[in-house]
N, C-alpha and C positions, 0 to 999 in steps of 0.2 A: 230389556226393560229400560226405561228412561229414569228410573228412580222415584217415580210417583207411587205413593203407598196405596192409591186407590185402584191400581191396575190389577186385573184378574190374573191368577197364576196360569201358566200354560197347561194345556191338556196333559202333556207328558208329566209335569210335576204333580198335577192332581192325581193321575193314575199311580204315580210312585207313592204319594202320600196315602192313597186309598189302600194299596197293597200293604204298606207298613202298618196301617191301622188294623187291617184284617188280621195280620199276623199277631199284633198285640191282643186283639180280641180273642183269637183262638187260645193264646196263652192265658189270658185273663179268665176264660171260662173254666180252666183247670186250676189255676193258682190264685187268682185275685178276683173272686166273684163280685166284689164291691165296685169294680171298674167296668163291668160288662155293660151297664145301661149307658154310661157316658160314651164308651167306645162304639156301641151300636148306633147311638145318635150321630156320632161323627161319621161313621160309614154312610149312613143315610144322607147326611149333608153333602159329603163328597160325591156320592153317586148322583145326587140332584144337580150339583154344579157341573159334573161331567155331561149329564144329559142336556143341560141348557146350552153348553158350549158346542154341542154337535148339531 
């Protein structure tokens, strides 16, 4: 990256973030139900970003 804040994250970093959010979501479903809707929305957003990039 050249330091521009408007650049899109790489596909690899998006996949890494998506996996981390999915782990957080699985944990939240058991321990923090108040976070489930926000994490679900983030998963959908990341999946859409990955689909656009392909």
